[in-house]
N, CA and C of each residue as an Amber inpcrd file, in Angstrom:
protein
   240
 111.3850000 -64.3620000  31.3300000 110.4150000 -63.5010000  30.6810000
 111.0430000 -62.9270000  29.4100000 110.3200000 -62.9600000  28.3180000
 110.8080000 -62.4430000  27.0360000 110.9770000 -60.9300000  27.1000000
 111.9980000 -60.4270000  26.3890000 112.3080000 -59.0020000  26.3840000
 111.9030000 -58.3890000  25.0400000 111.1760000 -57.2660000  25.0970000
 110.6820000 -56.6060000  23.8860000 111.1320000 -55.1450000  23.8770000
 111.6890000 -54.7420000  22.7620000 112.1160000 -53.3590000  22.5340000
 111.0330000 -52.6650000  21.7160000 110.4430000 -51.6000000  22.2690000
 109.3520000 -50.8760000  21.6100000 109.9080000 -49.5560000  21.0920000
 109.7690000 -49.3310000  19.7860000 110.4300000 -48.1860000  19.1670000
 109.6870000 -46.8690000  19.2760000 108.3820000 -46.8870000  19.5290000
 107.6030000 -45.6400000  19.6270000 106.6860000 -45.7020000  20.8430000
 106.2310000 -44.5410000  21.2690000 105.3010000 -44.4670000  22.4020000
 103.9580000 -45.0470000  21.9660000 103.3440000 -45.8130000  22.8660000
 102.0490000 -46.4280000  22.6070000 101.0050000 -45.8190000  23.5290000
  99.7590000 -46.1770000  23.3050000  98.7110000 -45.7920000  24.2440000
  99.0640000 -46.3470000  25.6170000  98.7350000 -45.6070000  26.6630000
  99.0800000 -46.0140000  28.0250000  98.6040000 -47.4320000  28.3340000
  97.3740000 -47.7450000  27.9190000  96.8180000 -49.0750000  28.1840000
  97.6490000 -50.1670000  27.5090000  98.1200000 -49.8940000  26.3150000
  98.9290000 -50.8830000  25.5970000 100.2960000 -51.0550000  26.2470000
 100.8770000 -49.9630000  26.6910000 102.1660000 -50.0590000  27.3760000
 102.0280000 -50.8360000  28.6890000 100.9390000 -50.5980000  29.4130000
 100.7160000 -51.3260000  30.6640000 100.5510000 -52.8210000  30.4150000
  99.8290000 -53.1830000  29.3690000  99.6330000 -54.6040000  29.0460000
 100.9670000 -55.2480000  28.6650000 101.7740000 -54.5530000  27.8770000
 103.0920000 -55.0810000  27.5210000 103.9440000 -55.3110000  28.7710000
 103.8760000 -54.3990000  29.7270000 104.6360000 -54.5420000  30.9760000
 104.2090000 -55.7760000  31.7570000 102.9200000 -56.1240000  31.6660000
 102.4240000 -57.3190000  32.3510000 102.9600000 -58.5970000  31.7090000
 103.1270000 -58.5680000  30.3960000 103.4640000 -59.7770000  29.6480000
 104.9500000 -59.9750000  29.3750000 105.6920000 -58.8690000  29.3160000
 107.0960000 -58.9290000  28.8910000 107.9710000 -58.0260000  29.7520000
 109.2650000 -58.2870000  29.6700000 110.2650000 -57.3420000  30.1540000
 110.4350000 -56.3780000  28.9830000 109.9440000 -55.1710000  29.1290000
 109.8150000 -54.2780000  27.9820000 110.6120000 -52.9930000  28.1730000
 111.2330000 -52.5320000  27.0800000 111.8970000 -51.2320000  27.0640000
 111.0280000 -50.3290000  26.2010000 110.4200000 -49.3210000  26.8440000
 109.5030000 -48.4140000  26.1560000 110.2260000 -47.1430000  25.7170000
 109.6720000 -46.4910000  24.7220000 110.1910000 -45.2220000  24.2190000
 109.2940000 -44.1140000  24.7700000 109.4760000 -43.7630000  26.0340000
 108.5860000 -42.8070000  26.6920000 108.6900000 -41.4000000  26.1240000
 109.8050000 -41.0710000  25.4770000 109.9630000 -39.7550000  24.8590000
 109.4050000 -39.7050000  23.4390000 109.0170000 -40.8590000  22.9040000
 108.4850000 -40.9800000  21.5430000 109.4470000 -40.4240000  20.4980000
 110.7200000 -40.6070000  20.7500000 111.7600000 -40.1910000  19.8170000
 111.7510000 -41.1270000  18.6040000 111.9240000 -40.5790000  17.4170000
 112.0720000 -41.4230000  16.2330000 113.5290000 -41.8750000  16.1860000
 113.7310000 -43.1750000  16.3710000 115.0830000 -43.7280000  16.3920000
 115.6400000 -43.8900000  14.9760000 116.9340000 -43.7170000  14.8640000
 117.6320000 -44.0340000  13.6120000 117.8120000 -45.5500000  13.5490000
 118.2070000 -46.0460000  12.3940000 118.4710000 -47.4820000  12.2580000
 119.5480000 -47.9180000  13.2530000 120.5970000 -47.1130000  13.3920000
 121.6870000 -47.4550000  14.3130000 121.1890000 -47.5150000  15.7580000
 120.2870000 -46.6080000  16.1370000 119.7490000 -46.6090000  17.4960000
 118.8630000 -47.8270000  17.7390000 118.1260000 -48.2540000  16.7290000
 117.2990000 -49.4570000  16.8700000 118.1780000 -50.6940000  16.9950000
 119.2100000 -50.7630000  16.1920000 120.1400000 -51.8980000  16.2560000
 120.7820000 -51.9700000  17.6460000 121.3000000 -50.8610000  18.1160000
 121.9660000 -50.8180000  19.4240000 120.9730000 -51.0470000  20.5650000
 119.8170000 -50.4000000  20.4940000 118.8370000 -50.4820000  21.5700000
 118.2130000 -51.8450000  21.7360000 118.1680000 -52.6150000  20.6500000
 117.5100000 -53.9210000  20.6950000 118.4530000 -55.0810000  21.0210000
 119.7190000 -54.7860000  21.2640000 120.6650000 -55.8520000  21.6110000
 120.1820000 -56.5710000  22.8650000 120.2690000 -57.8800000  22.8540000
 119.8710000 -58.7470000  23.9730000 118.3690000 -58.7890000  24.2040000
 117.5870000 -58.3420000  23.2270000 116.1320000 -58.4440000  23.3060000
 115.6710000 -59.6040000  22.4270000 114.4820000 -60.1210000  22.7330000
 113.9110000 -61.2230000  21.9600000 113.0860000 -60.7310000  20.7800000
 112.5140000 -59.5420000  20.9190000 111.6610000 -59.0360000  19.8640000
 111.6420000 -57.5240000  19.8180000 111.1520000 -57.0090000  18.6910000
 111.0350000 -55.5710000  18.4660000 109.6050000 -55.2860000  18.0380000
 108.9840000 -54.3100000  18.6880000 107.6920000 -53.8040000  18.2420000
 107.9780000 -52.4600000  17.5940000 107.8840000 -52.4320000  16.2630000
 108.2540000 -51.2480000  15.5010000 107.0270000 -50.4830000  15.0280000
 107.2990000 -49.3460000  14.4060000 106.2650000 -48.4790000  13.8650000
 106.5730000 -48.2150000  12.3920000 105.5880000 -47.7220000  11.6760000
 105.7600000 -47.4140000  10.2590000 106.8520000 -46.3640000  10.0360000
 107.1430000 -45.5610000  11.0520000 108.1580000 -44.5110000  10.9240000
 109.5860000 -45.0290000  11.0680000 109.7490000 -46.2790000  11.4480000
 111.0890000 -46.8210000  11.6990000 111.7960000 -47.2350000  10.4180000
 113.0900000 -46.9030000  10.3430000 113.8880000 -47.2600000   9.1660000
 114.4060000 -48.6980000   9.2470000 113.4860000 -49.6530000   9.1500000
 113.8910000 -51.0580000   9.2500000 113.9010000 -51.6590000   7.8450000
 115.0890000 -51.7250000   7.2990000 115.3090000 -52.2850000   5.9640000
 115.9590000 -53.6620000   6.1000000 116.1640000 -54.3130000   4.9780000
 116.8560000 -55.6070000   4.9990000 118.2580000 -55.4480000   5.5700000
 118.9110000 -54.3420000   5.2470000 120.2540000 -54.0890000   5.7710000
 120.2230000 -53.9350000   7.2900000 119.2260000 -53.2070000   7.8000000
 119.0880000 -53.0370000   9.2520000 118.8490000 -54.3780000   9.9250000
 117.9290000 -55.1510000   9.3690000 117.6110000 -56.4640000   9.9430000
 118.8480000 -57.3540000   9.9970000 119.6730000 -57.2920000   8.9760000
 120.8750000 -58.1350000   8.9460000 121.8600000 -57.7790000  10.0600000
 121.6990000 -56.6030000  10.6530000 122.6060000 -56.1570000  11.7140000
 122.0510000 -56.3720000  13.1190000 120.8060000 -56.8660000  13.2250000
 120.2480000 -57.1560000  14.5390000 121.0040000 -58.3070000  15.1830000
 121.0240000 -58.3130000  16.5180000 121.6840000 -59.4010000  17.2280000
 120.9140000 -60.7000000  16.9980000 121.5870000 -61.8040000  17.2040000
 120.9690000 -63.1170000  17.0080000 119.8660000 -63.4010000  18.0120000
 119.7600000 -62.5740000  19.0610000 118.7130000 -62.7880000  20.0570000
 117.3280000 -62.4080000  19.5290000 117.2570000 -61.5640000  18.5170000
 115.9680000 -61.1170000  17.9650000 115.2940000 -62.2820000  17.2480000
 114.0770000 -62.6080000  17.7080000 113.3170000 -63.7130000  17.1140000
 112.1210000 -63.2210000  16.3100000 111.6370000 -61.9990000  16.5980000
 110.4670000 -61.4760000  15.9120000 110.5380000 -59.9570000  15.8210000
 110.0620000 -59.4460000  14.7000000 109.8920000 -58.0030000  14.5080000
 108.4180000 -57.8200000  14.1600000 107.6860000 -57.1210000  15.0110000
 106.2740000 -56.8760000  14.7870000 106.0790000 -55.3950000  14.4790000
 105.2980000 -55.1090000  13.4500000 105.0330000 -53.7320000  13.0640000
 103.6450000 -53.3490000  13.5650000 103.6020000 -52.3840000  14.4830000
 102.3250000 -51.9330000  15.0420000 101.6980000 -50.8680000  14.1560000
 101.1300000 -51.2830000  13.0330000 100.5110000 -50.3510000  12.0930000
  99.4020000 -51.0630000  11.3370000  98.6630000 -50.3000000  10.5630000
  97.6020000 -50.8720000   9.7350000  97.8570000 -50.5150000   8.2760000
  97.2180000 -51.2390000   7.3840000  97.3720000 -50.9650000   5.9610000
  98.3280000 -51.9310000   5.3080000  98.6000000 -51.6830000   4.0380000
  99.4870000 -52.5800000   3.2870000 100.7040000 -51.8680000   2.7420000
 100.9250000 -50.6210000   3.1000000 102.1060000 -49.8870000   2.6370000
 103.1890000 -49.8060000   3.6800000 103.1870000 -50.7540000   4.6220000
 104.1580000 -50.7300000   5.7160000 105.2950000 -51.6780000   5.4430000
């Protein structure tokens, strides 16, 4: 089963659906993670579901483990 690191708290229904589909690490405290915390927290995961509030820059991405295959941003608009 694919492993997904979720950086922010989601709607309960969305978190439940993710649990059905993936081995998921949720952010139940809805803490805003630093870049270092995202890098460390996502080790050995296949993907990251991020938020517009996350500090994910090119430098951060370059430090992700090789296991990361996808970074999905759960937001709307074009300024993300």
